[in-house]
PDB file of N, H, CA, C and O in Angstrom:
ATOM      1  N   MET A   1      57.213 -50.639  -8.700  1.00  0.00           N
ATOM      2  CA  MET A   1      58.684 -50.940  -8.487  1.00  0.00           C
ATOM      3  C   MET A   1      58.768 -49.748  -8.647  1.00  0.00           C
ATOM      4  O   MET A   1      59.325 -49.257  -7.665  1.00  0.00           O
ATOM      5  N   ALA A   2      58.398 -48.714  -9.678  1.00  0.00           N
ATOM      6  H   ALA A   2      57.946 -49.113 -10.476  1.00  0.00           H
ATOM      7  CA  ALA A   2      58.986 -47.310  -9.715  1.00  0.00           C
ATOM      8  C   ALA A   2      58.662 -46.684  -8.489  1.00  0.00           C
ATOM      9  O   ALA A   2      59.427 -45.859  -7.989  1.00  0.00           O
ATOM     10  N   ASN A   3      57.552 -47.021  -7.943  1.00  0.00           N
ATOM     11  H   ASN A   3      56.931 -47.692  -8.349  1.00  0.00           H
ATOM     12  CA  ASN A   3      57.418 -46.468  -6.607  1.00  0.00           C
ATOM     13  C   ASN A   3      58.087 -46.367  -5.473  1.00  0.00           C
ATOM     14  O   ASN A   3      58.565 -45.364  -4.943  1.00  0.00           O
ATOM     15  N   SER A   4      58.091 -47.455  -5.140  1.00  0.00           N
ATOM     16  H   SER A   4      57.703 -48.270  -5.571  1.00  0.00           H
ATOM     17  CA  SER A   4      59.037 -47.678  -4.118  1.00  0.00           C
ATOM     18  C   SER A   4      60.574 -47.389  -4.971  1.00  0.00           C
ATOM     19  O   SER A   4      61.246 -47.003  -4.014  1.00  0.00           O
ATOM     20  N   LEU A   5      61.095 -47.364  -5.638  1.00  0.00           N
ATOM     21  H   LEU A   5      60.549 -47.677  -6.414  1.00  0.00           H
ATOM     22  CA  LEU A   5      62.393 -46.632  -5.984  1.00  0.00           C
ATOM     23  C   LEU A   5      62.109 -45.222  -5.417  1.00  0.00           C
ATOM     24  O   LEU A   5      62.924 -44.830  -4.581  1.00  0.00           O
ATOM     25  N   LEU A   6      61.463 -44.699  -5.617  1.00  0.00           N
ATOM     26  H   LEU A   6      60.802 -45.017  -6.295  1.00  0.00           H
ATOM     27  CA  LEU A   6      61.590 -43.013  -5.187  1.00  0.00           C
ATOM     28  C   LEU A   6      60.925 -43.070  -4.097  1.00  0.00           C
ATOM     29  O   LEU A   6      60.903 -41.914  -3.677  1.00  0.00           O
ATOM     30  N   PHE A   7      60.456 -43.635  -3.502  1.00  0.00           N
ATOM     31  H   PHE A   7      60.474 -44.574  -3.844  1.00  0.00           H
ATOM     32  CA  PHE A   7      60.309 -43.673  -1.838  1.00  0.00           C
ATOM     33  C   PHE A   7      61.657 -44.020  -1.396  1.00  0.00           C
ATOM     34  O   PHE A   7      62.189 -43.200  -0.647  1.00  0.00           O
ATOM     35  N   LYS A   8      62.311 -45.056  -1.702  1.00  0.00           N
ATOM     36  H   LYS A   8      61.879 -45.721  -2.311  1.00  0.00           H
ATOM     37  CA  LYS A   8      63.797 -45.130  -1.438  1.00  0.00           C
ATOM     38  C   LYS A   8      64.769 -43.820  -1.232  1.00  0.00           C
ATOM     39  O   LYS A   8      65.488 -43.424  -0.314  1.00  0.00           O
ATOM     40  N   ALA A   9      64.453 -43.372  -2.471  1.00  0.00           N
ATOM     41  H   ALA A   9      63.870 -43.693  -3.217  1.00  0.00           H
ATOM     42  CA  ALA A   9      65.561 -42.371  -2.364  1.00  0.00           C
ATOM     43  C   ALA A   9      64.862 -41.169  -1.874  1.00  0.00           C
ATOM     44  O   ALA A   9      65.588 -40.178  -1.953  1.00  0.00           O
ATOM     45  N   PHE A  10      64.150 -41.025  -1.581  1.00  0.00           N
ATOM     46  H   PHE A  10      63.560 -41.830  -1.517  1.00  0.00           H
ATOM     47  CA  PHE A  10      63.563 -39.965  -0.689  1.00  0.00           C
ATOM     48  C   PHE A  10      63.989 -40.771   0.922  1.00  0.00           C
ATOM     49  O   PHE A  10      63.557 -40.039   1.812  1.00  0.00           O
ATOM     50  N   ILE A  11      64.328 -41.381   1.212  1.00  0.00           N
ATOM     51  H   ILE A  11      64.679 -41.976   0.489  1.00  0.00           H
ATOM     52  CA  ILE A  11      64.443 -42.032   2.363  1.00  0.00           C
ATOM     53  C   ILE A  11      65.695 -41.855   2.506  1.00  0.00           C
ATOM     54  O   ILE A  11      66.135 -41.483   3.594  1.00  0.00           O
ATOM     55  N   TYR A  12      66.475 -42.078   1.487  1.00  0.00           N
ATOM     56  H   TYR A  12      66.118 -42.381   0.604  1.00  0.00           H
ATOM     57  CA  TYR A  12      68.270 -41.979   1.771  1.00  0.00           C
ATOM     58  C   TYR A  12      68.538 -40.424   1.730  1.00  0.00           C
ATOM     59  O   TYR A  12      69.419 -40.003   2.480  1.00  0.00           O
ATOM     60  N   LEU A  13      67.675 -39.284   0.704  1.00  0.00           N
ATOM     61  H   LEU A  13      66.959 -39.626   0.095  1.00  0.00           H
ATOM     62  CA  LEU A  13      68.253 -38.129   1.128  1.00  0.00           C
ATOM     63  C   LEU A  13      67.929 -37.805   2.372  1.00  0.00           C
ATOM     64  O   LEU A  13      68.776 -37.400   3.169  1.00  0.00           O
ATOM     65  N   LEU A  14      66.463 -37.972   2.718  1.00  0.00           N
ATOM     66  H   LEU A  14      65.775 -38.300   2.070  1.00  0.00           H
ATOM     67  CA  LEU A  14      66.572 -37.735   4.293  1.00  0.00           C
ATOM     68  C   LEU A  14      67.348 -38.136   5.249  1.00  0.00           C
ATOM     69  O   LEU A  14      67.409 -37.487   6.293  1.00  0.00           O
ATOM     70  N   MET A  15      68.059 -39.244   5.067  1.00  0.00           N
ATOM     71  H   MET A  15      68.009 -39.771   4.218  1.00  0.00           H
ATOM     72  CA  MET A  15      68.828 -39.833   5.954  1.00  0.00           C
ATOM     73  C   MET A  15      70.494 -38.921   5.978  1.00  0.00           C
ATOM     74  O   MET A  15      71.296 -38.678   6.880  1.00  0.00           O
ATOM     75  N   ALA A  16      70.460 -38.656   4.697  1.00  0.00           N
ATOM     76  H   ALA A  16      69.808 -38.853   3.964  1.00  0.00           H
ATOM     77  CA  ALA A  16      71.818 -37.687   4.282  1.00  0.00           C
ATOM     78  C   ALA A  16      71.694 -36.484   4.979  1.00  0.00           C
ATOM     79  O   ALA A  16      72.699 -35.975   5.474  1.00  0.00           O
ATOM     80  N   VAL A  17      70.516 -35.924   5.094  1.00  0.00           N
ATOM     81  H   VAL A  17      69.699 -36.338   4.693  1.00  0.00           H
ATOM     82  CA  VAL A  17      70.135 -34.348   5.658  1.00  0.00           C
ATOM     83  C   VAL A  17      70.571 -34.556   6.988  1.00  0.00           C
ATOM     84  O   VAL A  17      71.324 -33.779   7.573  1.00  0.00           O
ATOM     85  N   ILE A  18      69.955 -35.933   7.630  1.00  0.00           N
ATOM     86  H   ILE A  18      69.343 -36.565   7.154  1.00  0.00           H
ATOM     87  CA  ILE A  18      69.979 -35.933   9.175  1.00  0.00           C
ATOM     88  C   ILE A  18      71.562 -36.389   9.875  1.00  0.00           C
ATOM     89  O   ILE A  18      71.928 -36.226  11.039  1.00  0.00           O
ATOM     90  N   PHE A  19      72.258 -36.953   8.821  1.00  0.00           N
ATOM     91  H   PHE A  19      71.961 -37.085   7.875  1.00  0.00           H
ATOM     92  CA  PHE A  19      73.638 -37.294   9.024  1.00  0.00           C
ATOM     93  C   PHE A  19      74.435 -36.055   8.795  1.00  0.00           C
ATOM     94  O   PHE A  19      75.481 -36.022   9.444  1.00  0.00           O
ATOM     95  N   ILE A  20      74.186 -34.995   8.004  1.00  0.00           N
ATOM     96  H   ILE A  20      73.336 -35.022   7.477  1.00  0.00           H
ATOM     97  CA  ILE A  20      75.039 -33.581   7.906  1.00  0.00           C
ATOM     98  C   ILE A  20      74.726 -32.967   8.865  1.00  0.00           C
ATOM     99  O   ILE A  20      75.646 -32.490   9.529  1.00  0.00           O
ATOM    100  N   TYR A  21      73.090 -32.700   9.386  1.00  0.00           N
ATOM    101  H   TYR A  21      72.342 -33.087   8.847  1.00  0.00           H
ATOM    102  CA  TYR A  21      73.041 -32.061  10.674  1.00  0.00           C
ATOM    103  C   TYR A  21      73.899 -32.574  11.884  1.00  0.00           C
ATOM    104  O   TYR A  21      74.661 -31.865  12.540  1.00  0.00           O
ATOM    105  N   VAL A  22      73.642 -34.033  12.101  1.00  0.00           N
ATOM    106  H   VAL A  22      73.022 -34.609  11.568  1.00  0.00           H
ATOM    107  CA  VAL A  22      74.304 -34.639  13.445  1.00  0.00           C
ATOM    108  C   VAL A  22      75.928 -34.258  13.327  1.00  0.00           C
ATOM    109  O   VAL A  22      76.598 -33.937  14.308  1.00  0.00           O
ATOM    110  N   ALA A  23      76.381 -34.335  12.141  1.00  0.00           N
ATOM    111  H   ALA A  23      75.836 -34.596  11.344  1.00  0.00           H
ATOM    112  CA  ALA A  23      77.624 -33.856  11.569  1.00  0.00           C
ATOM    113  C   ALA A  23      77.869 -32.376  12.089  1.00  0.00           C
ATOM    114  O   ALA A  23      78.683 -32.195  12.994  1.00  0.00           O
ATOM    115  N   VAL A  24      77.328 -31.553  11.650  1.00  0.00           N
ATOM    116  H   VAL A  24      76.667 -31.701  10.915  1.00  0.00           H
ATOM    117  CA  VAL A  24      77.409 -30.071  12.291  1.00  0.00           C
ATOM    118  C   VAL A  24      77.229 -29.710  13.625  1.00  0.00           C
ATOM    119  O   VAL A  24      77.892 -28.801  14.124  1.00  0.00           O
ATOM    120  N   GLN A  25      76.370 -30.357  14.265  1.00  0.00           N
ATOM    121  H   GLN A  25      75.831 -31.096  13.860  1.00  0.00           H
ATOM    122  CA  GLN A  25      76.163 -30.199  15.368  1.00  0.00           C
ATOM    123  C   GLN A  25      77.029 -31.001  16.560  1.00  0.00           C
ATOM    124  O   GLN A  25      76.844 -30.746  17.750  1.00  0.00           O
ATOM    125  N   SER A  26      77.889 -31.890  16.150  1.00  0.00           N
ATOM    126  H   SER A  26      78.039 -32.097  15.183  1.00  0.00           H
ATOM    127  CA  SER A  26      79.048 -32.761  16.754  1.00  0.00           C
ATOM    128  C   SER A  26      80.260 -32.171  16.592  1.00  0.00           C
ATOM    129  O   SER A  26      81.164 -32.707  17.233  1.00  0.00           O
ATOM    130  N   LYS A  27      80.552 -31.237  15.936  1.00  0.00           N
ATOM    131  H   LYS A  27      79.818 -30.801  15.416  1.00  0.00           H
ATOM    132  CA  LYS A  27      81.494 -30.418  15.818  1.00  0.00           C
ATOM    133  C   LYS A  27      82.229 -29.573  16.697  1.00  0.00           C
ATOM    134  O   LYS A  27      81.692 -28.587  17.202  1.00  0.00           O
ATOM    135  N   GLY A  28      83.636 -29.936  16.963  1.00  0.00           N
ATOM    136  H   GLY A  28      84.072 -30.737  16.553  1.00  0.00           H
ATOM    137  CA  GLY A  28      84.280 -29.175  18.657  1.00  0.00           C
ATOM    138  C   GLY A  28      84.758 -28.278  18.080  1.00  0.00           C
ATOM    139  O   GLY A  28      84.031 -27.510  17.450  1.00  0.00           O
ATOM    140  N   GLU A  29      86.328 -28.084  18.132  1.00  0.00           N
ATOM    141  H   GLU A  29      86.919 -28.707  18.644  1.00  0.00           H
ATOM    142  CA  GLU A  29      86.856 -26.639  18.183  1.00  0.00           C
ATOM    143  C   GLU A  29      87.042 -26.469  16.286  1.00  0.00           C
ATOM    144  O   GLU A  29      87.054 -25.426  15.632  1.00  0.00           O
ATOM    145  N   THR A  30      87.178 -28.007  15.763  1.00  0.00           N
ATOM    146  H   THR A  30      87.168 -28.854  16.295  1.00  0.00           H
ATOM    147  CA  THR A  30      87.195 -27.867  14.532  1.00  0.00           C
ATOM    148  C   THR A  30      86.608 -29.254  13.840  1.00  0.00           C
ATOM    149  O   THR A  30      86.488 -30.283  14.504  1.00  0.00           O
ATOM    150  N   ILE A  31      86.289 -29.184  12.576  1.00  0.00           N
ATOM    151  H   ILE A  31      86.386 -28.348  12.036  1.00  0.00           H
ATOM    152  CA  ILE A  31      85.621 -30.166  11.911  1.00  0.00           C
ATOM    153  C   ILE A  31      86.333 -31.293  11.527  1.00  0.00           C
ATOM    154  O   ILE A  31      85.878 -32.393  11.216  1.00  0.00           O
ATOM    155  N   TRP A  32      87.667 -30.870  11.583  1.00  0.00           N
ATOM    156  H   TRP A  32      88.037 -29.976  11.836  1.00  0.00           H
ATOM    157  CA  TRP A  32      88.447 -32.565  11.576  1.00  0.00           C
ATOM    158  C   TRP A  32      88.543 -33.598  12.476  1.00  0.00           C
ATOM    159  O   TRP A  32      89.503 -34.358  12.601  1.00  0.00           O
ATOM    160  N   ASN A  33      87.341 -33.603  13.206  1.00  0.00           N
ATOM    161  H   ASN A  33      86.561 -32.986  13.105  1.00  0.00           H
ATOM    162  CA  ASN A  33      87.618 -34.848  14.036  1.00  0.00           C
ATOM    163  C   ASN A  33      86.977 -35.713  13.289  1.00  0.00           C
ATOM    164  O   ASN A  33      86.317 -35.639  12.252  1.00  0.00           O
ATOM    165  N   PRO A  34      87.351 -36.702  14.142  1.00  0.00           N
ATOM    166  CA  PRO A  34      87.040 -38.490  13.204  1.00  0.00           C
ATOM    167  C   PRO A  34      85.289 -38.651  13.428  1.00  0.00           C
ATOM    168  O   PRO A  34      84.642 -39.360  12.657  1.00  0.00           O
ATOM    169  N   THR A  35      84.707 -37.989  14.446  1.00  0.00           N
ATOM    170  H   THR A  35      85.233 -37.414  15.072  1.00  0.00           H
ATOM    171  CA  THR A  35      83.178 -38.191  14.341  1.00  0.00           C
ATOM    172  C   THR A  35      82.407 -37.569  13.117  1.00  0.00           C
ATOM    173  O   THR A  35      81.523 -38.052  12.409  1.00  0.00           O
ATOM    174  N   THR A  36      83.189 -36.023  13.089  1.00  0.00           N
ATOM    175  H   THR A  36      83.907 -35.631  13.664  1.00  0.00           H
ATOM    176  CA  THR A  36      82.259 -35.191  12.390  1.00  0.00           C
ATOM    177  C   THR A  36      82.674 -35.848  10.514  1.00  0.00           C
ATOM    178  O   THR A  36      81.966 -36.116   9.544  1.00  0.00           O
ATOM    179  N   LEU A  37      83.815 -35.870  10.718  1.00  0.00           N
ATOM    180  H   LEU A  37      84.390 -35.653  11.507  1.00  0.00           H
ATOM    181  CA  LEU A  37      84.443 -37.138   9.141  1.00  0.00           C
ATOM    182  C   LEU A  37      83.357 -38.160   8.889  1.00  0.00           C
ATOM    183  O   LEU A  37      82.627 -38.151   7.898  1.00  0.00           O
ATOM    184  N   ILE A  38      83.306 -39.220  10.074  1.00  0.00           N
ATOM    185  H   ILE A  38      83.899 -39.226  10.879  1.00  0.00           H
ATOM    186  CA  ILE A  38      82.377 -40.129  10.093  1.00  0.00           C
ATOM    187  C   ILE A  38      80.872 -39.845   9.092  1.00  0.00           C
ATOM    188  O   ILE A  38      80.411 -40.404   8.098  1.00  0.00           O
ATOM    189  N   PHE A  39      80.474 -38.794   9.865  1.00  0.00           N
ATOM    190  H   PHE A  39      80.849 -38.340  10.673  1.00  0.00           H
ATOM    191  CA  PHE A  39      79.051 -38.743   9.472  1.00  0.00           C
ATOM    192  C   PHE A  39      78.915 -37.737   8.253  1.00  0.00           C
ATOM    193  O   PHE A  39      77.843 -37.445   7.722  1.00  0.00           O
ATOM    194  N   ALA A  40      79.954 -37.330   7.948  1.00  0.00           N
ATOM    195  H   ALA A  40      80.825 -37.567   8.379  1.00  0.00           H
ATOM    196  CA  ALA A  40      79.732 -36.723   6.585  1.00  0.00           C
ATOM    197  C   ALA A  40      80.259 -37.518   5.184  1.00  0.00           C
ATOM    198  O   ALA A  40      80.052 -37.205   4.011  1.00  0.00           O
ATOM    199  N   ALA A  41      81.025 -38.675   5.746  1.00  0.00           N
ATOM    200  H   ALA A  41      81.193 -38.929   6.698  1.00  0.00           H
ATOM    201  CA  ALA A  41      81.026 -39.507   4.471  1.00  0.00           C
ATOM    202  C   ALA A  41      79.999 -40.632   4.415  1.00  0.00           C
ATOM    203  O   ALA A  41      79.872 -41.368   3.436  1.00  0.00           O
ATOM    204  N   VAL A  42      79.105 -40.737   5.793  1.00  0.00           N
ATOM    205  H   VAL A  42      79.208 -40.139   6.588  1.00  0.00           H
ATOM    206  CA  VAL A  42      77.763 -41.901   5.644  1.00  0.00           C
ATOM    207  C   VAL A  42      76.742 -40.799   4.843  1.00  0.00           C
ATOM    208  O   VAL A  42      75.990 -41.102   3.917  1.00  0.00           O
ATOM    209  N   ALA A  43      76.902 -39.481   5.417  1.00  0.00           N
ATOM    210  H   ALA A  43      77.513 -39.235   6.169  1.00  0.00           H
ATOM    211  CA  ALA A  43      75.772 -38.806   4.150  1.00  0.00           C
ATOM    212  C   ALA A  43      76.444 -38.711   2.767  1.00  0.00           C
ATOM    213  O   ALA A  43      75.702 -38.647   1.786  1.00  0.00           O
ATOM    214  N   THR A  44      77.586 -38.697   2.621  1.00  0.00           N
ATOM    215  H   THR A  44      78.188 -38.748   3.418  1.00  0.00           H
ATOM    216  CA  THR A  44      77.892 -38.421   1.378  1.00  0.00           C
ATOM    217  C   THR A  44      77.446 -40.128   0.289  1.00  0.00           C
ATOM    218  O   THR A  44      76.879 -40.208  -0.801  1.00  0.00           O
ATOM    219  N   LEU A  45      77.955 -41.137   1.114  1.00  0.00           N
ATOM    220  H   LEU A  45      78.415 -41.072   1.999  1.00  0.00           H
ATOM    221  CA  LEU A  45      77.450 -42.102   0.312  1.00  0.00           C
ATOM    222  C   LEU A  45      75.955 -42.294   0.075  1.00  0.00           C
ATOM    223  O   LEU A  45      75.381 -42.632  -0.960  1.00  0.00           O
ATOM    224  N   ALA A  46      75.314 -41.913   1.628  1.00  0.00           N
ATOM    225  H   ALA A  46      75.780 -41.639   2.469  1.00  0.00           H
ATOM    226  CA  ALA A  46      73.437 -42.106   1.269  1.00  0.00           C
ATOM    227  C   ALA A  46      73.077 -40.895   0.222  1.00  0.00           C
ATOM    228  O   ALA A  46      72.215 -41.163  -0.615  1.00  0.00           O
ATOM    229  N   PHE A  47      73.593 -39.739   0.198  1.00  0.00           N
ATOM    230  H   PHE A  47      74.294 -39.521   0.878  1.00  0.00           H
ATOM    231  CA  PHE A  47      73.150 -39.132  -0.892  1.00  0.00           C
ATOM    232  C   PHE A  47      73.655 -39.757  -2.388  1.00  0.00           C
ATOM    233  O   PHE A  47      72.957 -39.356  -3.319  1.00  0.00           O
ATOM    234  N   GLY A  48      74.658 -40.593  -2.733  1.00  0.00           N
ATOM    235  H   GLY A  48      75.225 -40.920  -1.977  1.00  0.00           H
ATOM    236  CA  GLY A  48      75.376 -41.274  -3.620  1.00  0.00           C
ATOM    237  C   GLY A  48      73.939 -42.347  -4.208  1.00  0.00           C
ATOM    238  O   GLY A  48      73.521 -42.395  -5.366  1.00  0.00           O
ATOM    239  N   VAL A  49      73.387 -43.152  -2.965  1.00  0.00           N
ATOM    240  H   VAL A  49      73.726 -43.113  -2.025  1.00  0.00           H
ATOM    241  CA  VAL A  49      72.591 -43.937  -3.489  1.00  0.00           C
ATOM    242  C   VAL A  49      71.268 -43.010  -3.879  1.00  0.00           C
ATOM    243  O   VAL A  49      70.515 -43.341  -4.795  1.00  0.00           O
ATOM    244  N   ALA A  50      71.116 -42.095  -3.273  1.00  0.00           N
ATOM    245  H   ALA A  50      71.728 -41.825  -2.529  1.00  0.00           H
ATOM    246  CA  ALA A  50      69.678 -41.445  -3.419  1.00  0.00           C
ATOM    247  C   ALA A  50      69.708 -41.022  -4.823  1.00  0.00           C
ATOM    248  O   ALA A  50      68.717 -41.249  -5.517  1.00  0.00           O
ATOM    249  N   LEU A  51      71.000 -40.278  -5.448  1.00  0.00           N
ATOM    250  H   LEU A  51      71.804 -40.093  -4.884  1.00  0.00           H
ATOM    251  CA  LEU A  51      71.029 -39.854  -6.855  1.00  0.00           C
ATOM    252  C   LEU A  51      70.913 -41.364  -7.691  1.00  0.00           C
ATOM    253  O   LEU A  51      70.056 -41.426  -8.573  1.00  0.00           O
ATOM    254  N   ARG A  52      71.721 -42.514  -7.439  1.00  0.00           N
ATOM    255  H   ARG A  52      72.417 -42.464  -6.723  1.00  0.00           H
ATOM    256  CA  ARG A  52      71.217 -43.911  -8.011  1.00  0.00           C
ATOM    257  C   ARG A  52      69.868 -44.066  -8.242  1.00  0.00           C
ATOM    258  O   ARG A  52      69.383 -44.092  -9.373  1.00  0.00           O
ATOM    259  N   LEU A  53      69.439 -44.136  -7.543  1.00  0.00           N
ATOM    260  H   LEU A  53      69.833 -44.115  -6.624  1.00  0.00           H
ATOM    261  CA  LEU A  53      67.836 -44.390  -7.722  1.00  0.00           C
ATOM    262  C   LEU A  53      67.269 -43.717  -8.105  1.00  0.00           C
ATOM    263  O   LEU A  53      66.509 -44.113  -8.989  1.00  0.00           O
ATOM    264  N   LEU A  54      67.229 -42.331  -7.752  1.00  0.00           N
ATOM    265  H   LEU A  54      67.846 -42.010  -7.034  1.00  0.00           H
ATOM    266  CA  LEU A  54      66.453 -41.518  -8.570  1.00  0.00           C
ATOM    267  C   LEU A  54      66.572 -41.570 -10.080  1.00  0.00           C
ATOM    268  O   LEU A  54      65.610 -41.398 -10.828  1.00  0.00           O
ATOM    269  N   GLY A  55      68.339 -41.922 -10.656  1.00  0.00           N
ATOM    270  H   GLY A  55      69.120 -42.062 -10.048  1.00  0.00           H
ATOM    271  CA  GLY A  55      68.284 -42.148 -11.753  1.00  0.00           C
ATOM    272  C   GLY A  55      67.513 -43.205 -12.507  1.00  0.00           C
ATOM    273  O   GLY A  55      66.953 -43.116 -13.599  1.00  0.00           O
ATOM    274  N   LYS A  56      67.624 -44.370 -11.560  1.00  0.00           N
ATOM    275  H   LYS A  56      68.079 -44.443 -10.673  1.00  0.00           H
ATOM    276  CA  LYS A  56      67.187 -45.189 -12.187  1.00  0.00           C
ATOM    277  C   LYS A  56      65.371 -45.218 -12.296  1.00  0.00           C
ATOM    278  O   LYS A  56      64.710 -45.969 -13.013  1.00  0.00           O
ATOM    279  N   TYR A  57      64.920 -44.299 -11.475  1.00  0.00           N
ATOM    280  H   TYR A  57      65.457 -43.689 -10.892  1.00  0.00           H
ATOM    281  CA  TYR A  57      63.550 -44.248 -11.208  1.00  0.00           C
ATOM    282  C   TYR A  57      63.138 -43.822 -12.475  1.00  0.00           C
ATOM    283  O   TYR A  57      62.395 -44.445 -13.234  1.00  0.00           O
ATOM    284  N   PHE A  58      63.979 -42.055 -12.789  1.00  0.00           N
ATOM    285  H   PHE A  58      64.583 -41.550 -12.173  1.00  0.00           H
ATOM    286  CA  PHE A  58      63.623 -41.642 -14.368  1.00  0.00           C
ATOM    287  C   PHE A  58      63.498 -42.557 -15.372  1.00  0.00           C
ATOM    288  O   PHE A  58      62.473 -42.736 -16.030  1.00  0.00           O
ATOM    289  N   ARG A  59      64.881 -43.333 -15.537  1.00  0.00           N
ATOM    290  H   ARG A  59      65.714 -43.188 -15.003  1.00  0.00           H
ATOM    291  CA  ARG A  59      65.075 -44.054 -16.681  1.00  0.00           C
ATOM    292  C   ARG A  59      63.978 -45.065 -16.836  1.00  0.00           C
ATOM    293  O   ARG A  59      63.561 -45.148 -17.991  1.00  0.00           O
ATOM    294  N   ILE A  60      63.469 -45.770 -16.050  1.00  0.00           N
ATOM    295  H   ILE A  60      63.809 -45.703 -15.112  1.00  0.00           H
ATOM    296  CA  ILE A  60      62.200 -46.584 -16.074  1.00  0.00           C
ATOM    297  C   ILE A  60      61.050 -45.979 -16.429  1.00  0.00           C
ATOM    298  O   ILE A  60      60.247 -46.567 -17.153  1.00  0.00           O
ATOM    299  N   LYS A  61      60.832 -44.778 -15.984  1.00  0.00           N
ATOM    300  H   LYS A  61      61.484 -44.300 -15.396  1.00  0.00           H
ATOM    301  CA  LYS A  61      59.240 -44.240 -15.954  1.00  0.00           C
ATOM    302  C   LYS A  61      60.095 -43.847 -17.581  1.00  0.00           C
ATOM    303  O   LYS A  61      59.412 -44.364 -18.465  1.00  0.00           O
ATOM    304  N   LYS A  62      60.992 -43.318 -18.026  1.00  0.00           N
ATOM    305  H   LYS A  62      61.547 -42.899 -17.308  1.00  0.00           H
ATOM    306  CA  LYS A  62      60.978 -42.971 -19.903  1.00  0.00           C
ATOM    307  C   LYS A  62      60.852 -44.156 -20.406  1.00  0.00           C
ATOM    308  O   LYS A  62      60.440 -43.911 -21.540  1.00  0.00           O
ATOM    309  N   LYS A  63      60.940 -45.340 -20.304  1.00  0.00           N
ATOM    310  H   LYS A  63      61.274 -45.538 -19.383  1.00  0.00           H
ATOM    311  CA  LYS A  63      60.945 -46.478 -20.768  1.00  0.00           C
ATOM    312  C   LYS A  63      59.416 -46.499 -20.927  1.00  0.00           C
ATOM    313  O   LYS A  63      58.981 -46.839 -22.027  1.00  0.00           O
ATOM    314  N   LYS A  64      58.803 -46.267 -20.234  1.00  0.00           N
ATOM    315  H   LYS A  64      59.156 -45.991 -19.341  1.00  0.00           H
ATOM    316  CA  LYS A  64      57.091 -46.781 -20.257  1.00  0.00           C
ATOM    317  C   LYS A  64      56.695 -45.502 -21.186  1.00  0.00           C
ATOM    318  O   LYS A  64      55.529 -45.336 -21.542  1.00  0.00           O
TER     319      LYS A  64
END
């Protein structure tokens, strides 16, 4: 289970980086357009999930 948590955390980090890249590429005259904000919000959530999974992975690893 611990290995799958680490893999999932890596996938979520990768998704967050991709969403940030797409948000930067989709900006127009200003960054305050809805598309950029939605991509940034999704990236923030993905980073949050990745950090929680990494924390859980290290807690499980520490118990062993």
